[in-house]
N, C-alpha and C positions, 0 to 999 in steps of 0.2 A: 197599267201600261207601260211596256219596257223600250228598251232602246233598239237598234238595230237587230236584225237575226244574226245570230251567232253563226259564222259560215266555216270555222275550223276551230280546232282543241275544247277545251271544256264548256259544255253546253250546246255543242253542235249537235242537231237532231240526227238520230241513227236508225238503222233497224238490223245492223249487223256489225261485228268487228272490223268488218272490210270497210266500211263508210268512214271510220276513224283513223287519222294520221297522227303521226307523232306531232306533239308530246303526248297524246292520248294513247292508250293501248287497247280500248273495248268500248262495247255499247251497254252501258247500264240502264236497263230497265225491266219489265216485267216481260216473262215469255209472251211472244207474238205480238208484241206491242212495240211502239216505237221508244225509244230510250234517249240517252244523250251521251255524247264521247265522253269517256272518262279515263282514268287511270288509278293504279294503285299508288296510296299516298303512306301506308303502314302496314308493314308485314311483320307478324310474330308480335302484336300488340297484347302484352300479358295484364289481363284485368280481372277481376271480380266482380259480377254482379250484384244488385243490391238486391233487397226482399222480394222485389215484384220482378226480378229478371231483366231491369234495366241495366245500360251500359252507362258507365262514365265515359264520355268520349276525350280525346286529346284537349288539354286547356287550349287556350287562344296563343300562348306563346311557342306552343309545339312546332317544331320544324315540318310536321306533315301538312299544316296550314299552308306554309309557303310553297311545297311542292305542288298544292293543288292551285295556288294564286299563279305559279309559273305555267301551269295550262291553260290560263284563263286569258282570253284579249278584251273582254267586253267591259262594258262601263257601268252595267247596271246588274245585281246580283253578287252575292258573297262567297267565293270558293271555300269551300271546308272539307275538311277530311273527316267524313261521317257515315258512310255507308258500310255495312259490313258485307262483305263479299265470302268469306269463309270463316269457319269456326272450329277449334278442334278444344273438347270434343264435339261432334256435329251435332248437337242438339238443336231441334227447331220445334217449339221457339226456345230459345236460352233460357235454362233453368235458374232458379233462385239461388242466390248465395255460392254460385259456383265459380271455380275458376278457370277462365278459356284462354286460348292464345287466337286472337282474331287477326284478318288481314281486313284494312279498311281501305275503301275507293273515295276518290274526290265525289262531290256533290257540289250543285250549286244552290246556295240558300237566296231566299227571296230577302230582297233588300227593302225593309219597311213595306212589304207585299208587292214590291216591284220585280219583274222577271224580265230578261230579254224578250225580244218581240214574238220568237218562236217557241216561247214556253210560258206557263203559268205555273202560279203558286199551287202545290197540293196541300192538303190537311197538315202535313207535319211542316209547311213552310218551305219545301224544297223546289225549285223550278223543274218543270216537267213539262214533257210535248202534249 
């Protein structure tokens, strides 16, 4: 159960980038489905994947999370810098033990399972339409 529906900024439901206004810059979601308004929080994030291809995300003190918090006006959900939107080299999926330069976008993580009213927590714990 969430708070009121997010009507602007990070977490607003969208179908296209035009649905999102500053401070967000785009609609983050699967092709052909509704997503959430989001924005880039970290460009050129240099990282090496672990043995299973996993990515260590920026730690909690990283300024990228503050960038996401500035895009969020709700009271339920945790704005985080966590979604990979581009990778160099452009491997999909990411390879194990490989160095990458990543671009990350903001996401809204469920707060103890809770998301805003217009969103629900997915299997990874992110709030999605």
